[in-house]
C-alpha positions in Angstrom: 104.7 89.4 94.6 106.2 92.9 95.2 110.0 93.3 95.0 112.5 95.0 97.4 115.5 96.3 95.5 118.5 96.2 98.2 121.1 98.7 97.3 123.7 96.4 98.4 124.3 93.8 101.0 125.8 95.0 104.1 126.3 93.4 107.7 122.7 93.7 108.4 119.9 91.0 108.7 117.7 92.2 105.9 115.2 89.0 106.3 112.5 91.0 107.9 112.1 92.9 104.5 111.2 89.9 103.1 107.6 90.7 104.4 107.4 93.3 101.8 108.7 91.2 98.9 111.4 89.2 97.2 114.9 90.7 98.1 116.9 91.6 94.9 120.4 92.9 95.5 121.6 95.5 92.8 125.1 96.5 93.6 127.8 94.2 95.0 129.0 94.5 98.6 131.6 97.2 99.1 130.8 99.2 95.9 131.5 102.8 96.2 130.9 105.4 93.8 134.2 107.4 92.8 133.9 109.9 89.6 131.3 109.3 87.0 128.0 107.8 87.8 126.6 106.6 84.3 127.6 103.0 84.9 125.9 102.9 88.1 122.8 104.5 86.5 122.8 102.0 83.9 123.0 99.1 86.5 120.1 100.6 88.2 117.9 101.1 85.0 118.6 97.3 84.2 117.8 95.9 87.6 114.6 98.3 87.8 113.4 97.6 84.4 111.2 94.7 85.9 110.2 97.1 88.9 106.5 97.9 89.5 105.2 101.2 91.2 104.4 99.1 94.3 108.0 97.7 94.7 110.3 99.1 97.2 113.9 100.5 97.9 115.9 99.3 100.6 119.0 101.9 100.8 122.0 100.5 102.4 125.6 100.9 101.8 127.0 103.8 99.8 124.3 106.7 99.7 125.1 107.8 96.2 124.0 104.2 95.1 120.7 104.6 97.2 120.0 108.0 95.8 120.5 106.3 92.2 118.0 103.8 92.8 115.6 106.2 94.3 116.2 108.6 91.2 115.6 105.9 88.6 112.4 104.5 90.4 110.9 108.3 90.5 112.1 108.7 86.9 110.0 105.7 85.9 107.0 106.0 88.0 107.1 109.5 89.9 106.9 107.8 93.0 109.0 105.6 95.1 108.4 103.4 98.0 111.3 103.1 100.5 111.9 100.9 103.5 113.5 102.1 106.6 114.6 100.0 109.5 113.3 100.6 112.9 115.7 99.6 115.7 113.1 99.6 118.5 110.7 97.5 116.8 113.2 95.6 114.8 111.2 95.9 111.7 110.9 97.8 108.6 108.5 100.6 107.8 107.4 101.9 104.4 107.4 105.3 103.4 106.0 106.2 99.7 107.5 109.4 98.3 105.2 111.0 95.6 107.3 113.3 93.8 104.8 114.7 91.4 102.2 115.1 94.3 104.4 117.5 96.3 103.3 121.3 96.1 106.1 123.6 94.4 108.1 125.9 96.8 108.4 123.4 99.6 
C-alpha cells in the first residue's frame, strides 16, 4: 500500500487523501522553520527512508517544510508525487513531477 506523507496536520479534513494510501504525518502541528534547516531535512530523510517512488507528499502548513519533503523525495527518486485538494470536487488530485525528465532551459 502506498503512503501519503503529510507535512503537518492542519485544520483540514485529510481523510479523502486516504484513497491514495496510509497517511503519515511528518512534522508536529504549528512547527515553523526559523533559521537553519538541517534538523528539518534530517527529520524528512528519516521519515522518507521507508518511502517508495509511488508514495505521495501532501504539503500542508509551513511551505518551507513542504519544500523540504519535496526536495528529499526528489533527492531519493528524481520524481515526486504531490497531492492537491480540489475545492470544487472535494477530492485530491495527484501530480507527478519528474525532475530528471524535464528539458533544460525551461
